[in-house]
MIBA-740394 format. One line per field, with one value per residue (C-alpha): chain; x, y, z. Coordinates in nm, 4 decimals. Layout:
<atoms>
unit: [A; ...]
x: [X; ...]
y: [Y; ...]
z: [Z; ...]
</atoms>
This chain:
<atoms>
unit: [A; A; A; A; A; A; A; A; A; A; A; A; A; A; A; A; A; A; A; A; A; A; A; A; A; A; A; A; A; A; A; A; A; A; A; A; A; A; A; A; A; A; A; A; A; A; A; A; A; A; A; A; A; A; A; A; A; A; A; A; A; A; A; A; A; A; A; A; A; A; A; A; A; A; A; A; A; A; A; A; A; A; A; A; A; A; A; A; A; A; A; A; A; A; A; A; A; A; A; A; A; A; A; A; A; A; A; A; A; A; A; A; A; A; A; A; A; A; A; A; A; A; A; A; A; A; A; A; A; A; A; A; A; A; A; A; A; A; A; A; A; A; A; A; A; A; A; A; A; A; A]
x: [12.0253; 12.2073; 12.0391; 12.0683; 11.9735; 12.0754; 12.2559; 12.1957; 12.4454; 12.6015; 12.9237; 13.0412; 13.3383; 13.2629; 13.3096; 13.3223; 13.2895; 12.9560; 12.7929; 12.9411; 12.7061; 12.4097; 12.4945; 12.2564; 12.4941; 12.8579; 13.0618; 13.4245; 13.4620; 13.7460; 13.7160; 13.9317; 13.9098; 13.9454; 13.9054; 13.9433; 13.8476; 13.6106; 13.3753; 13.3382; 13.4701; 13.4518; 13.4634; 13.4857; 13.3706; 13.3921; 13.1877; 13.1747; 13.0834; 12.9408; 13.0905; 12.9655; 13.0639; 12.9657; 13.0021; 12.9554; 12.9259; 13.0546; 12.9342; 12.7077; 12.8705; 12.7804; 12.8973; 12.5577; 12.4307; 12.5709; 12.4534; 12.5222; 12.4904; 12.5497; 12.5287; 12.6000; 12.8634; 12.9894; 13.2556; 13.5168; 13.4660; 13.5019; 13.8236; 13.9660; 13.8713; 14.0208; 14.3561; 14.3203; 14.2406; 14.4701; 14.7133; 14.6074; 14.2561; 14.0599; 13.9913; 13.7172; 13.4509; 13.1045; 12.8527; 12.4826; 12.3080; 11.9322; 11.8693; 11.5154; 11.4098; 11.7303; 12.0178; 12.3736; 12.6504; 12.9698; 13.3017; 13.5991; 13.9096; 14.2014; 14.5530; 14.6874; 14.3747; 14.3679; 14.1936; 13.9680; 13.5953; 13.3287; 12.9496; 12.7280; 12.3542; 12.1528; 11.8597; 11.5543; 11.6468; 11.9604; 11.8044; 11.6084; 11.6225; 11.7416; 11.8183; 12.1833; 12.3047; 12.5387; 12.8352; 12.8034; 13.0805; 13.1715; 13.0201; 13.2693; 13.0210; 13.1782; 13.5330; 13.7320; 13.9791; 13.7025; 13.5960; 13.6930; 13.8235; 14.0754; 14.2207]
y: [17.4033; 17.3994; 17.4023; 17.7360; 17.7525; 17.8746; 17.5939; 17.5872; 17.3514; 17.2745; 17.0768; 16.8630; 16.6565; 16.3003; 16.1197; 15.7687; 15.5700; 15.4217; 15.6062; 15.3464; 15.0778; 15.3136; 15.4292; 15.3234; 15.4213; 15.5115; 15.6367; 15.7301; 16.0925; 16.2804; 16.6549; 16.9311; 17.3102; 17.5438; 17.8406; 17.8504; 18.2174; 18.2201; 18.4490; 18.2056; 17.8545; 17.6395; 17.2666; 16.9599; 16.6323; 16.2795; 16.0085; 15.6581; 15.7401; 16.0899; 16.4377; 16.7528; 17.1165; 17.3297; 17.7034; 17.8375; 18.2006; 18.3549; 18.2127; 18.4123; 18.5593; 18.2511; 18.0166; 17.8426; 17.9784; 18.0307; 18.0414; 17.7171; 17.6271; 17.2702; 17.0869; 16.7317; 16.7121; 16.4174; 16.2083; 16.2770; 16.6543; 16.6196; 16.4202; 16.6818; 16.9659; 16.7750; 16.7988; 17.1809; 17.1916; 17.3314; 17.0811; 16.8252; 16.7167; 16.5722; 16.2008; 16.0922; 15.8332; 15.9797; 15.7928; 15.8816; 15.8201; 15.8581; 15.9608; 16.0305; 16.1752; 16.3761; 16.2820; 16.3284; 16.3167; 16.1967; 16.2422; 16.0259; 16.1777; 15.9849; 16.0914; 16.4122; 16.4562; 16.0892; 16.0585; 16.3616; 16.2804; 16.5519; 16.5213; 16.7727; 16.8221; 17.0369; 17.2187; 17.4160; 17.7164; 17.8200; 17.7719; 17.4537; 17.2000; 16.8504; 16.5345; 16.4720; 16.1121; 16.0085; 15.9895; 16.3607; 16.5686; 16.9379; 17.1775; 17.3372; 17.5302; 17.8540; 17.7462; 17.7913; 17.5188; 17.2676; 17.4064; 17.1465; 17.4297; 17.5323; 17.1837]
z: [4.4037; 4.7327; 5.0696; 5.2610; 5.6258; 5.9687; 6.1479; 6.5238; 6.6782; 7.0150; 7.0685; 7.3583; 7.4639; 7.5747; 7.9057; 7.7570; 7.4347; 7.5461; 7.2529; 7.0134; 7.1444; 7.0977; 6.7433; 6.4658; 6.1844; 6.1299; 5.8349; 5.7610; 5.6448; 5.4815; 5.5054; 5.3578; 5.3496; 5.0521; 5.2901; 5.6683; 5.6960; 5.9998; 5.8068; 5.5154; 5.5519; 5.2391; 5.3073; 5.0842; 5.2344; 5.0972; 5.2646; 5.1201; 4.7570; 4.7905; 4.7687; 4.9423; 4.9297; 5.2273; 5.2836; 5.6354; 5.7405; 6.0619; 6.3957; 6.6251; 6.9377; 7.1452; 6.8687; 6.8428; 6.5084; 6.1583; 5.7986; 5.6123; 5.2428; 5.1334; 4.8028; 4.6888; 4.4151; 4.2088; 4.3806; 4.1072; 4.1553; 4.5324; 4.4888; 4.2509; 4.4885; 4.7843; 4.6043; 4.6096; 4.9818; 5.2465; 5.4024; 5.6606; 5.5638; 5.8569; 5.8790; 6.1166; 6.1826; 6.2410; 6.4543; 6.4593; 6.7929; 6.8481; 7.2072; 7.3278; 6.9923; 6.9316; 6.7022; 6.8239; 6.5631; 6.7292; 6.5486; 6.6438; 6.4861; 6.3366; 6.2347; 6.3905; 6.6062; 6.7187; 7.0549; 7.0099; 7.0170; 6.9803; 6.9878; 6.8064; 6.8242; 6.5823; 6.7409; 6.6270; 6.8460; 7.0330; 7.3774; 7.3038; 7.5861; 7.4993; 7.6975; 7.7802; 7.7650; 8.0470; 7.8068; 7.7153; 7.8729; 7.8886; 7.6368; 7.3948; 7.1757; 7.0562; 7.1484; 6.8230; 6.9273; 6.8541; 6.5155; 6.2504; 6.0326; 6.3018; 6.3569]
</atoms>
């Protein structure tokens, strides 16, 4: 069975690459889209030796919440589905940073989006307070230009 939940997420640009020294883990990800319809994005992700399929519903008006369903799939299936994806799959390195009890996922993009770095934090509620590390920059939550599916 897949995992269905409401994802509550906020996104930020970064002021520096200081986060790299604070990361406890990093991984290279390849990500492609079978559908980029904002009402139902369907994403294939390959990380190291694992495949994932993720379906996301439409974002709330403020861009903070959306329905998400995700399931692990065999690597060979993910590779076959990646071949069916729309052009220009994303290539990025994801860093995980623990900061005062919160986990920031920081994506450093390669290829066409080289130079773009975005931090995301998943929260329990849309208005939950969380500590902001000094390297966190302007918030871009709800700005479609920073949705992976629109890149």
